[in-house]
GUDREN-80599 format. One record per residue (C-alpha): residue number from 1; residue in one letter; chain; x, y, z. Coordinates in steps of 0.2 Angstrom, whole numbers, plus 5000, padded with zeros to 4 digits. Example, Ala and Ser with C-alpha at 12.3 -4.5 7.8 and 13.67 -1.06 7.14 Angstrom:
residues 2
{1; A; A; {5062; 4978; 5039}},
{2; S; A; {5068; 4995; 5036}},
This chain:
residues 530
{1; M; A; {5097; 5096; 5020}},
{2; K; A; {5087; 5104; 5006}},
{3; R; A; {5102; 5104; 4995}},
{4; F; A; {5105; 5086; 4998}},
{5; A; A; {5087; 5082; 4994}},
{6; L; A; {5087; 5091; 4978}},
{7; L; A; {5103; 5082; 4973}},
{8; I; A; {5095; 5065; 4977}},
{9; L; A; {5079; 5070; 4967}},
{10; N; A; {5089; 5075; 4952}},
{11; L; A; {5099; 5058; 4953}},
{12; S; A; {5082; 5049; 4954}},
{13; F; A; {5076; 5056; 4938}},
{14; L; A; {5093; 5053; 4930}},
{15; I; A; {5093; 5035; 4935}},
{16; A; A; {5075; 5033; 4928}},
{17; T; A; {5079; 5040; 4911}},
{18; P; A; {5080; 5026; 4898}},
{19; G; A; {5094; 5033; 4889}},
{20; V; A; {5105; 5032; 4905}},
{21; A; A; {5099; 5017; 4914}},
{22; Q; A; {5099; 5002; 4902}},
{23; D; A; {5091; 4990; 4915}},
{24; K; A; {5073; 4989; 4920}},
{25; V; A; {5069; 5004; 4932}},
{26; T; A; {5055; 5003; 4944}},
{27; V; A; {5047; 5018; 4952}},
{28; S; A; {5036; 5017; 4967}},
{29; G; A; {5029; 5028; 4981}},
{30; S; A; {5015; 5032; 4993}},
{31; L; A; {5005; 5046; 5000}},
{32; Q; A; {4998; 5045; 5018}},
{33; S; A; {4987; 5059; 5025}},
{34; D; A; {4978; 5059; 5042}},
{35; M; A; {4967; 5074; 5046}},
{36; L; A; {4956; 5080; 5060}},
{37; L; A; {4944; 5094; 5060}},
{38; A; A; {4943; 5097; 5079}},
{39; N; A; {4928; 5102; 5089}},
{40; K; A; {4928; 5109; 5106}},
{41; D; A; {4924; 5096; 5120}},
{42; T; A; {4924; 5103; 5138}},
{43; E; A; {4918; 5086; 5145}},
{44; T; A; {4935; 5079; 5140}},
{45; G; A; {4945; 5095; 5142}},
{46; F; A; {4949; 5096; 5123}},
{47; V; A; {4948; 5115; 5121}},
{48; K; A; {4960; 5127; 5113}},
{49; G; A; {4975; 5133; 5123}},
{50; S; A; {4973; 5119; 5136}},
{51; P; A; {4987; 5108; 5141}},
{52; T; A; {4979; 5094; 5132}},
{53; G; A; {4970; 5104; 5119}},
{54; Y; A; {4975; 5110; 5102}},
{55; E; A; {4982; 5126; 5094}},
{56; D; A; {4974; 5124; 5077}},
{57; K; A; {4956; 5118; 5073}},
{58; F; A; {4963; 5108; 5057}},
{59; M; A; {4977; 5096; 5060}},
{60; T; A; {4986; 5084; 5048}},
{61; N; A; {5001; 5072; 5047}},
{62; T; A; {5005; 5070; 5029}},
{63; Y; A; {5019; 5060; 5021}},
{64; G; A; {5023; 5057; 5003}},
{65; E; A; {5037; 5045; 4997}},
{66; V; A; {5045; 5041; 4980}},
{67; A; A; {5058; 5028; 4976}},
{68; V; A; {5067; 5023; 4961}},
{69; Q; A; {5075; 5006; 4959}},
{70; S; A; {5087; 4999; 4946}},
{71; R; A; {5099; 4985; 4945}},
{72; Y; A; {5114; 4995; 4951}},
{73; V; A; {5107; 5010; 4959}},
{74; D; A; {5092; 5015; 4970}},
{75; A; A; {5086; 5032; 4976}},
{76; G; A; {5072; 5040; 4985}},
{77; L; A; {5065; 5053; 4996}},
{78; R; A; {5051; 5057; 5008}},
{79; F; A; {5041; 5074; 5010}},
{80; E; A; {5033; 5077; 5026}},
{81; F; A; {5020; 5091; 5030}},
{82; L; A; {5018; 5092; 5049}},
{83; D; A; {5014; 5111; 5051}},
{84; Y; A; {4998; 5107; 5060}},
{85; P; A; {5002; 5090; 5069}},
{86; M; A; {4988; 5078; 5075}},
{87; P; A; {4984; 5078; 5094}},
{88; G; A; {4998; 5070; 5104}},
{89; F; A; {5012; 5071; 5091}},
{90; N; A; {5019; 5088; 5095}},
{91; D; A; {5028; 5092; 5112}},
{92; R; A; {5029; 5107; 5123}},
{93; Y; A; {5043; 5114; 5113}},
{94; N; A; {5034; 5112; 5096}},
{95; K; A; {5049; 5103; 5089}},
{96; F; A; {5038; 5090; 5079}},
{97; K; A; {5030; 5104; 5069}},
{98; G; A; {5037; 5108; 5052}},
{99; S; A; {5038; 5103; 5034}},
{100; G; A; {5051; 5098; 5021}},
{101; V; A; {5061; 5083; 5015}},
{102; P; A; {5070; 5075; 5029}},
{103; N; A; {5073; 5058; 5021}},
{104; F; A; {5083; 5056; 5005}},
{105; Y; A; {5096; 5043; 4999}},
{106; V; A; {5106; 5035; 4985}},
{107; K; A; {5111; 5017; 4986}},
{108; A; A; {5124; 5009; 4974}},
{109; K; A; {5123; 4990; 4973}},
{110; L; A; {5138; 4980; 4966}},
{111; K; A; {5141; 4961; 4966}},
{112; N; A; {5145; 4960; 4985}},
{113; L; A; {5145; 4978; 4990}},
{114; E; A; {5131; 4990; 4995}},
{115; I; A; {5135; 5009; 4998}},
{116; T; A; {5121; 5021; 5004}},
{117; G; A; {5123; 5039; 5005}},
{118; G; A; {5110; 5051; 5013}},
{119; T; A; {5097; 5045; 5026}},
{120; Y; A; {5095; 5027; 5031}},
{121; Y; A; {5089; 5015; 5044}},
{122; E; A; {5098; 5001; 5052}},
{123; Q; A; {5097; 4988; 5066}},
{124; F; A; {5111; 4977; 5073}},
{125; G; A; {5105; 4961; 5080}},
{126; S; A; {5089; 4963; 5091}},
{127; G; A; {5093; 4982; 5092}},
{128; L; A; {5100; 4982; 5110}},
{129; I; A; {5114; 4995; 5104}},
{130; L; A; {5107; 5001; 5087}},
{131; R; A; {5090; 5002; 5080}},
{132; T; A; {5085; 5017; 5069}},
{133; Y; A; {5068; 5016; 5062}},
{134; E; A; {5052; 5026; 5058}},
{135; E; A; {5035; 5023; 5067}},
{136; R; A; {5023; 5036; 5062}},
{137; S; A; {5009; 5030; 5074}},
{138; L; A; {5022; 5035; 5088}},
{139; G; A; {5030; 5050; 5079}},
{140; I; A; {5047; 5042; 5079}},
{141; D; A; {5060; 5044; 5066}},
{142; N; A; {5078; 5042; 5072}},
{143; S; A; {5086; 5040; 5055}},
{144; L; A; {5104; 5043; 5052}},
{145; L; A; {5111; 5055; 5039}},
{146; G; A; {5128; 5050; 5033}},
{147; G; A; {5135; 5034; 5025}},
{148; R; A; {5133; 5015; 5026}},
{149; V; A; {5142; 5001; 5018}},
{150; V; A; {5136; 4983; 5018}},
{151; Y; A; {5150; 4970; 5012}},
{152; T; A; {5148; 4952; 5009}},
{153; P; A; {5166; 4946; 5006}},
{154; Y; A; {5162; 4927; 5006}},
{155; R; A; {5147; 4917; 5008}},
{156; G; A; {5140; 4917; 5026}},
{157; I; A; {5149; 4933; 5031}},
{158; T; A; {5141; 4950; 5032}},
{159; L; A; {5150; 4966; 5037}},
{160; K; A; {5142; 4983; 5040}},
{161; A; A; {5149; 5000; 5044}},
{162; L; A; {5141; 5016; 5046}},
{163; S; A; {5142; 5034; 5052}},
{164; G; A; {5131; 5049; 5053}},
{165; V; A; {5121; 5062; 5063}},
{166; Q; A; {5104; 5058; 5069}},
{167; R; A; {5088; 5066; 5065}},
{168; T; A; {5079; 5074; 5080}},
{169; Y; A; {5062; 5080; 5074}},
{170; W; A; {5068; 5094; 5061}},
{171; E; A; {5085; 5096; 5068}},
{172; L; A; {5102; 5087; 5064}},
{173; K; A; {5113; 5088; 5079}},
{174; K; A; {5132; 5088; 5077}},
{175; N; A; {5133; 5072; 5088}},
{176; T; A; {5140; 5058; 5078}},
{177; V; A; {5134; 5040; 5078}},
{178; T; A; {5147; 5027; 5071}},
{179; G; A; {5146; 5008; 5071}},
{180; A; A; {5151; 4991; 5064}},
{181; D; A; {5143; 4974; 5064}},
{182; L; A; {5149; 4957; 5059}},
{183; E; A; {5138; 4942; 5056}},
{184; L; A; {5143; 4924; 5053}},
{185; N; A; {5131; 4911; 5046}},
{186; L; A; {5141; 4895; 5051}},
{187; D; A; {5128; 4884; 5042}},
{188; E; A; {5134; 4891; 5026}},
{189; W; A; {5151; 4883; 5028}},
{190; I; A; {5146; 4866; 5037}},
{191; R; A; {5137; 4854; 5025}},
{192; P; A; {5130; 4843; 5039}},
{193; M; A; {5121; 4858; 5046}},
{194; Q; A; {5113; 4862; 5029}},
{195; E; A; {5108; 4845; 5026}},
{196; G; A; {5101; 4843; 5043}},
{197; G; A; {5091; 4860; 5042}},
{198; T; A; {5101; 4868; 5056}},
{199; R; A; {5105; 4887; 5056}},
{200; L; A; {5118; 4895; 5067}},
{201; L; A; {5121; 4914; 5067}},
{202; L; A; {5135; 4922; 5077}},
{203; G; A; {5136; 4941; 5078}},
{204; G; A; {5145; 4955; 5086}},
{205; S; A; {5142; 4974; 5085}},
{206; W; A; {5150; 4990; 5091}},
{207; V; A; {5142; 5008; 5092}},
{208; N; A; {5150; 5024; 5097}},
{209; K; A; {5142; 5041; 5101}},
{210; H; A; {5152; 5056; 5100}},
{211; E; A; {5145; 5072; 5109}},
{212; K; A; {5154; 5087; 5115}},
{213; D; A; {5155; 5092; 5133}},
{214; E; A; {5142; 5104; 5140}},
{215; F; A; {5141; 5115; 5155}},
{216; V; A; {5130; 5107; 5168}},
{217; M; A; {5132; 5110; 5187}},
{218; A; A; {5131; 5095; 5199}},
{219; D; A; {5130; 5107; 5214}},
{220; P; A; {5134; 5126; 5217}},
{221; T; A; {5153; 5123; 5216}},
{222; H; A; {5155; 5108; 5205}},
{223; R; A; {5151; 5104; 5187}},
{224; Y; A; {5149; 5087; 5178}},
{225; N; A; {5163; 5081; 5167}},
{226; F; A; {5154; 5072; 5153}},
{227; P; A; {5163; 5059; 5142}},
{228; K; A; {5164; 5064; 5124}},
{229; F; A; {5164; 5046; 5118}},
{230; V; A; {5151; 5033; 5123}},
{231; N; A; {5154; 5015; 5117}},
{232; A; A; {5142; 5000; 5116}},
{233; F; A; {5146; 4982; 5112}},
{234; D; A; {5134; 4968; 5108}},
{235; V; A; {5137; 4949; 5105}},
{236; R; A; {5124; 4936; 5100}},
{237; A; A; {5120; 4919; 5095}},
{238; N; A; {5104; 4912; 5086}},
{239; L; A; {5101; 4894; 5083}},
{240; Q; A; {5087; 4887; 5073}},
{241; S; A; {5084; 4868; 5070}},
{242; H; A; {5068; 4858; 5066}},
{243; G; A; {5056; 4871; 5073}},
{244; F; A; {5067; 4874; 5089}},
{245; G; A; {5075; 4892; 5091}},
{246; L; A; {5087; 4899; 5104}},
{247; L; A; {5093; 4917; 5104}},
{248; A; A; {5105; 4923; 5117}},
{249; E; A; {5112; 4941; 5117}},
{250; Y; A; {5122; 4952; 5128}},
{251; A; A; {5126; 4971; 5127}},
{252; F; A; {5135; 4983; 5138}},
{253; K; A; {5138; 5002; 5137}},
{254; T; A; {5152; 5013; 5144}},
{255; Q; A; {5148; 5028; 5156}},
{256; D; A; {5134; 5038; 5149}},
{257; P; A; {5127; 5051; 5161}},
{258; T; A; {5111; 5059; 5155}},
{259; L; A; {5097; 5069; 5161}},
{260; I; A; {5086; 5053; 5160}},
{261; N; A; {5097; 5043; 5172}},
{262; G; A; {5100; 5058; 5183}},
{263; Y; A; {5118; 5060; 5177}},
{264; N; A; {5123; 5042; 5183}},
{265; Y; A; {5140; 5036; 5179}},
{266; D; A; {5136; 5018; 5181}},
{267; R; A; {5139; 5007; 5165}},
{268; G; A; {5124; 5000; 5157}},
{269; Q; A; {5121; 4982; 5152}},
{270; V; A; {5107; 4971; 5145}},
{271; G; A; {5106; 4952; 5143}},
{272; M; A; {5092; 4942; 5135}},
{273; I; A; {5088; 4924; 5131}},
{274; S; A; {5073; 4918; 5121}},
{275; A; A; {5068; 4900; 5117}},
{276; S; A; {5054; 4894; 5105}},
{277; Y; A; {5047; 4879; 5097}},
{278; S; A; {5034; 4877; 5084}},
{279; K; A; {5026; 4863; 5074}},
{280; K; A; {5009; 4861; 5065}},
{281; G; A; {4996; 4865; 5078}},
{282; M; A; {5007; 4869; 5093}},
{283; S; A; {5020; 4883; 5098}},
{284; F; A; {5029; 4888; 5114}},
{285; L; A; {5039; 4904; 5118}},
{286; A; A; {5049; 4908; 5134}},
{287; Q; A; {5061; 4923; 5136}},
{288; A; A; {5069; 4934; 5149}},
{289; R; A; {5078; 4950; 5149}},
{290; R; A; {5088; 4960; 5162}},
{291; S; A; {5093; 4978; 5159}},
{292; E; A; {5100; 4992; 5168}},
{293; F; A; {5105; 5010; 5162}},
{294; M; A; {5103; 5005; 5144}},
{295; D; A; {5094; 5020; 5138}},
{296; F; A; {5106; 5025; 5124}},
{297; R; A; {5103; 5042; 5115}},
{298; S; A; {5113; 5053; 5104}},
{299; Q; A; {5109; 5068; 5116}},
{300; R; A; {5112; 5067; 5134}},
{301; S; A; {5100; 5082; 5138}},
{302; V; A; {5084; 5073; 5130}},
{303; P; A; {5070; 5073; 5144}},
{304; R; A; {5063; 5056; 5150}},
{305; L; A; {5046; 5057; 5140}},
{306; S; A; {5054; 5062; 5124}},
{307; R; A; {5053; 5050; 5109}},
{308; A; A; {5068; 5058; 5101}},
{309; A; A; {5086; 5053; 5098}},
{310; Y; A; {5085; 5035; 5102}},
{311; I; A; {5100; 5025; 5096}},
{312; N; A; {5094; 5008; 5103}},
{313; H; A; {5078; 4999; 5107}},
{314; L; A; {5074; 4987; 5121}},
{315; P; A; {5060; 4975; 5117}},
{316; A; A; {5046; 4976; 5130}},
{317; F; A; {5043; 4957; 5132}},
{318; T; A; {5025; 4961; 5135}},
{319; M; A; {5010; 4957; 5123}},
{320; D; A; {5005; 4971; 5111}},
{321; H; A; {4986; 4970; 5113}},
{322; T; A; {4974; 4975; 5099}},
{323; Y; A; {4958; 4975; 5109}},
{324; A; A; {4954; 4992; 5116}},
{325; L; A; {4951; 4988; 5134}},
{326; A; A; {4966; 4976; 5135}},
{327; A; A; {4977; 4990; 5128}},
{328; L; A; {4970; 5003; 5140}},
{329; Y; A; {4985; 5002; 5152}},
{330; P; A; {4999; 4998; 5141}},
{331; Y; A; {5017; 4995; 5147}},
{332; A; A; {5032; 5006; 5142}},
{333; T; A; {5050; 4999; 5144}},
{334; Q; A; {5059; 5008; 5159}},
{335; P; A; {5076; 5015; 5154}},
{336; D; A; {5083; 5014; 5172}},
{337; G; A; {5082; 4995; 5172}},
{338; E; A; {5070; 4980; 5174}},
{339; W; A; {5068; 4962; 5175}},
{340; A; A; {5056; 4956; 5161}},
{341; V; A; {5050; 4938; 5158}},
{342; Q; A; {5037; 4932; 5145}},
{343; G; A; {5030; 4915; 5141}},
{344; S; A; {5017; 4910; 5128}},
{345; A; A; {5009; 4894; 5121}},
{346; A; A; {4997; 4890; 5108}},
{347; Y; A; {4989; 4873; 5104}},
{348; T; A; {4976; 4869; 5091}},
{349; F; A; {4964; 4854; 5094}},
{350; K; A; {4962; 4844; 5078}},
{351; R; A; {4946; 4844; 5068}},
{352; K; A; {4933; 4832; 5072}},
{353; S; A; {4941; 4829; 5090}},
{354; K; A; {4931; 4830; 5106}},
{355; L; A; {4937; 4847; 5110}},
{356; G; A; {4941; 4853; 5092}},
{357; G; A; {4924; 4850; 5085}},
{358; K; A; {4920; 4850; 5067}},
{359; Y; A; {4933; 4864; 5062}},
{360; G; A; {4946; 4863; 5076}},
{361; M; A; {4949; 4875; 5091}},
{362; T; A; {4965; 4885; 5096}},
{363; V; A; {4969; 4890; 5114}},
{364; K; A; {4983; 4903; 5117}},
{365; L; A; {4991; 4907; 5134}},
{366; N; A; {5002; 4922; 5137}},
{367; V; A; {5011; 4927; 5154}},
{368; S; A; {5021; 4943; 5155}},
{369; H; A; {5029; 4950; 5171}},
{370; V; A; {5040; 4965; 5173}},
{371; R; A; {5048; 4971; 5189}},
{372; N; A; {5064; 4979; 5197}},
{373; D; A; {5072; 4973; 5212}},
{374; G; A; {5059; 4980; 5224}},
{375; E; A; {5042; 4981; 5215}},
{376; T; A; {5031; 4975; 5201}},
{377; Y; A; {5030; 4987; 5186}},
{378; Y; A; {5018; 4976; 5175}},
{379; Q; A; {5010; 4959; 5174}},
{380; D; A; {4998; 4952; 5161}},
{381; I; A; {4990; 4934; 5161}},
{382; N; A; {4978; 4931; 5147}},
{383; V; A; {4971; 4916; 5139}},
{384; Q; A; {4962; 4916; 5122}},
{385; L; A; {4951; 4904; 5113}},
{386; E; A; {4947; 4904; 5094}},
{387; R; A; {4934; 4892; 5087}},
{388; K; A; {4925; 4891; 5071}},
{389; F; A; {4908; 4884; 5074}},
{390; T; A; {4901; 4884; 5056}},
{391; Q; A; {4908; 4888; 5039}},
{392; K; A; {4901; 4906; 5042}},
{393; F; A; {4903; 4909; 5061}},
{394; K; A; {4919; 4911; 5071}},
{395; L; A; {4920; 4915; 5089}},
{396; N; A; {4936; 4922; 5099}},
{397; L; A; {4936; 4924; 5118}},
{398; M; A; {4949; 4931; 5129}},
{399; Y; A; {4951; 4933; 5148}},
{400; M; A; {4965; 4944; 5155}},
{401; N; A; {4971; 4948; 5172}},
{402; Q; A; {4982; 4964; 5173}},
{403; K; A; {4993; 4973; 5186}},
{404; Y; A; {4998; 4991; 5180}},
{405; N; A; {5010; 5002; 5191}},
{406; Q; A; {5003; 5019; 5186}},
{407; T; A; {5015; 5028; 5197}},
{408; V; A; {5030; 5021; 5188}},
{409; M; A; {5022; 5023; 5171}},
{410; E; A; {5013; 5040; 5173}},
{411; G; A; {5020; 5047; 5189}},
{412; E; A; {5006; 5044; 5201}},
{413; G; A; {4991; 5033; 5204}},
{414; G; A; {4998; 5017; 5212}},
{415; M; A; {4994; 4999; 5207}},
{416; I; A; {4979; 4996; 5195}},
{417; H; A; {4972; 4979; 5196}},
{418; S; A; {4960; 4974; 5182}},
{419; N; A; {4951; 4959; 5175}},
{420; I; A; {4946; 4960; 5157}},
{421; G; A; {4934; 4949; 5146}},
{422; V; A; {4932; 4950; 5127}},
{423; V; A; {4920; 4942; 5116}},
{424; E; A; {4923; 4943; 5097}},
{425; G; A; {4912; 4936; 5084}},
{426; R; A; {4913; 4935; 5065}},
{427; Y; A; {4899; 4930; 5053}},
{428; Q; A; {4901; 4929; 5034}},
{429; F; A; {4885; 4930; 5026}},
{430; N; A; {4892; 4927; 5009}},
{431; K; A; {4908; 4930; 4999}},
{432; K; A; {4906; 4949; 4999}},
{433; L; A; {4897; 4953; 5016}},
{434; T; A; {4905; 4950; 5033}},
{435; L; A; {4900; 4956; 5050}},
{436; R; A; {4912; 4957; 5065}},
{437; A; A; {4907; 4962; 5082}},
{438; E; A; {4916; 4965; 5099}},
{439; L; A; {4910; 4966; 5117}},
{440; Q; A; {4923; 4970; 5130}},
{441; Y; A; {4922; 4973; 5149}},
{442; L; A; {4936; 4979; 5161}},
{443; H; A; {4933; 4978; 5180}},
{444; T; A; {4944; 4987; 5192}},
{445; P; A; {4942; 4995; 5209}},
{446; D; A; {4956; 5008; 5205}},
{447; D; A; {4958; 5023; 5194}},
{448; D; A; {4942; 5028; 5185}},
{449; G; A; {4933; 5011; 5188}},
{450; D; A; {4925; 5000; 5176}},
{451; W; A; {4924; 5001; 5157}},
{452; I; A; {4913; 4993; 5144}},
{453; Y; A; {4917; 4993; 5125}},
{454; G; A; {4907; 4988; 5110}},
{455; L; A; {4911; 4988; 5091}},
{456; A; A; {4902; 4983; 5075}},
{457; E; A; {4911; 4982; 5059}},
{458; L; A; {4903; 4978; 5042}},
{459; S; A; {4914; 4973; 5027}},
{460; I; A; {4907; 4974; 5010}},
{461; V; A; {4920; 4967; 4998}},
{462; P; A; {4929; 4974; 4988}},
{463; H; A; {4926; 4992; 4992}},
{464; W; A; {4917; 4996; 5008}},
{465; M; A; {4919; 4995; 5027}},
{466; L; A; {4907; 5003; 5040}},
{467; S; A; {4912; 5003; 5058}},
{468; I; A; {4904; 5010; 5074}},
{469; A; A; {4911; 5009; 5092}},
{470; D; A; {4909; 5016; 5109}},
{471; M; A; {4920; 5015; 5125}},
{472; Y; A; {4910; 5020; 5140}},
{473; N; A; {4916; 5022; 5158}},
{474; V; A; {4903; 5015; 5170}},
{475; G; A; {4914; 5020; 5185}},
{476; E; A; {4918; 5038; 5190}},
{477; T; A; {4917; 5048; 5174}},
{478; K; A; {4902; 5041; 5165}},
{479; T; A; {4909; 5047; 5149}},
{480; H; A; {4906; 5040; 5131}},
{481; Y; A; {4921; 5039; 5119}},
{482; Y; A; {4913; 5035; 5103}},
{483; Q; A; {4918; 5033; 5085}},
{484; G; A; {4910; 5029; 5068}},
{485; S; A; {4919; 5028; 5051}},
{486; V; A; {4916; 5024; 5033}},
{487; T; A; {4930; 5017; 5023}},
{488; Y; A; {4931; 5015; 5004}},
{489; N; A; {4945; 5005; 4994}},
{490; I; A; {4947; 5006; 4976}},
{491; K; A; {4963; 4999; 4967}},
{492; S; A; {4978; 5008; 4976}},
{493; H; A; {4967; 5021; 4985}},
{494; R; A; {4960; 5020; 5002}},
{495; I; A; {4949; 5034; 5010}},
{496; Q; A; {4941; 5034; 5027}},
{497; L; A; {4929; 5047; 5034}},
{498; G; A; {4924; 5047; 5052}},
{499; Y; A; {4919; 5056; 5068}},
{500; V; A; {4927; 5052; 5085}},
{501; R; A; {4929; 5056; 5103}},
{502; N; A; {4946; 5050; 5109}},
{503; R; A; {4950; 5047; 5128}},
{504; A; A; {4967; 5054; 5134}},
{505; G; A; {4979; 5040; 5136}},
{506; F; A; {4994; 5031; 5129}},
{507; N; A; {4998; 5023; 5112}},
{508; C; A; {5012; 5010; 5113}},
{509; S; A; {5021; 4998; 5102}},
{510; G; A; {5035; 4987; 5107}},
{511; G; A; {5038; 4996; 5124}},
{512; V; A; {5038; 5014; 5116}},
{513; C; A; {5024; 5025; 5120}},
{514; R; A; {5016; 5041; 5115}},
{515; R; A; {5005; 5051; 5126}},
{516; V; A; {4988; 5055; 5117}},
{517; P; A; {4977; 5069; 5123}},
{518; A; A; {4958; 5069; 5122}},
{519; S; A; {4951; 5074; 5105}},
{520; K; A; {4935; 5076; 5096}},
{521; G; A; {4930; 5079; 5078}},
{522; V; A; {4929; 5074; 5060}},
{523; T; A; {4943; 5063; 5054}},
{524; L; A; {4948; 5060; 5036}},
{525; S; A; {4962; 5048; 5031}},
{526; Y; A; {4969; 5045; 5013}},
{527; N; A; {4982; 5032; 5008}},
{528; Y; A; {4988; 5029; 4990}},
{529; N; A; {5002; 5017; 4984}},
{530; F; A; {5009; 5016; 4967}},
């Protein structure tokens, strides 16, 4: 990997040399560093050497990227320093820990052909059989190292082909992922569809995983016979017309016995349908998905809670909440199978109407329900109201009723029933000074009982932001989880200094979760883009 990275770096500088590249060359990049100077906190169990504690007092996740772009060739690389990873990013085997250049690429761009060599990210359709991506907040990077070709032989036709080995933390396994994708934009060929503002896309994909057999005993006298090749297929159709959208997609996978599914030889499948409609002041969404045995990874021996070696991604069909207490019990997609349905609607009452008032009012409703054939996994019913009362003051309200199956999500705890209320206000004193405040309450007779959360955030344009918050358990633990921070922005630089005590829990995005241990200490974050 280091040899490849040096080659890419040399090519990047070669491309950027004016004498070689006659076209305009653009160089961009970024630096992101999150740091924690940890303090011992026996009240939350955050002590050195404990299962949820830390090994190093100073911890940091640091990333640096540089990219060179020209008319015909792009190149780039990313450096990562993760020798002292932040709480919750490392695992019991310390595989996340390390430093180096895991991401590097060169891309050639011709008239209707694009060729990439090195590491790359790709998604076919909705990602049901292939989605490689980086999500630093979750510690996910499942990029492929190899080659990818994107070919557009004719208007409305896009062909993709790729093959490579997948990154698993700092390792590259010999297991190969190969795939191809075809998309047809029919409206590019049919004039009445273009003139009528209708778009119709048809797509089909194939992905193959090659993995050598391994010795695993089914019982004292028999061993498993693992398939060396696992194939997955996907077909889809996406229609858009005058604010209306309809997406239908189906995928299936051949026998893929893994540690996660208990070495089950059943074939996997997933089907989803999504319908939406929007116009000024109004929108609707309804979608449903059924999946079974569609956890698709490049390694069959990856444990259930690992975030490594994902080939595909199943969208959660639940709302990703930004309010702290609404996100206290987040949902993670279950790999063995589930039914998931979601519906949402938003309506804006016009200005100067009886309900809209002088500035208008928006009401949003979202319903999510996930279950298997026998029990509920998760349910979320929430309604939000957003109203601007004056030029300077805006108020947001939310009520949420939630069911969270803690046994399914975390292994024990039963069903948690909760009711959550949120009040958020924003007052703009002038063009430079804005105050935002939140008050949240979660009521539940289960788990640790009730919680209350408060936040105040002062923004001073263009440079400063001051924030304080506290999440307090008024139920069993009577524990405060507080944080305060000062943020300074200048040009392309952003620096934030804070002091936090974090609760143990989960950080989730799109149905993928990272277990976060309790932590306490001084935080420092720095971001720079050029």
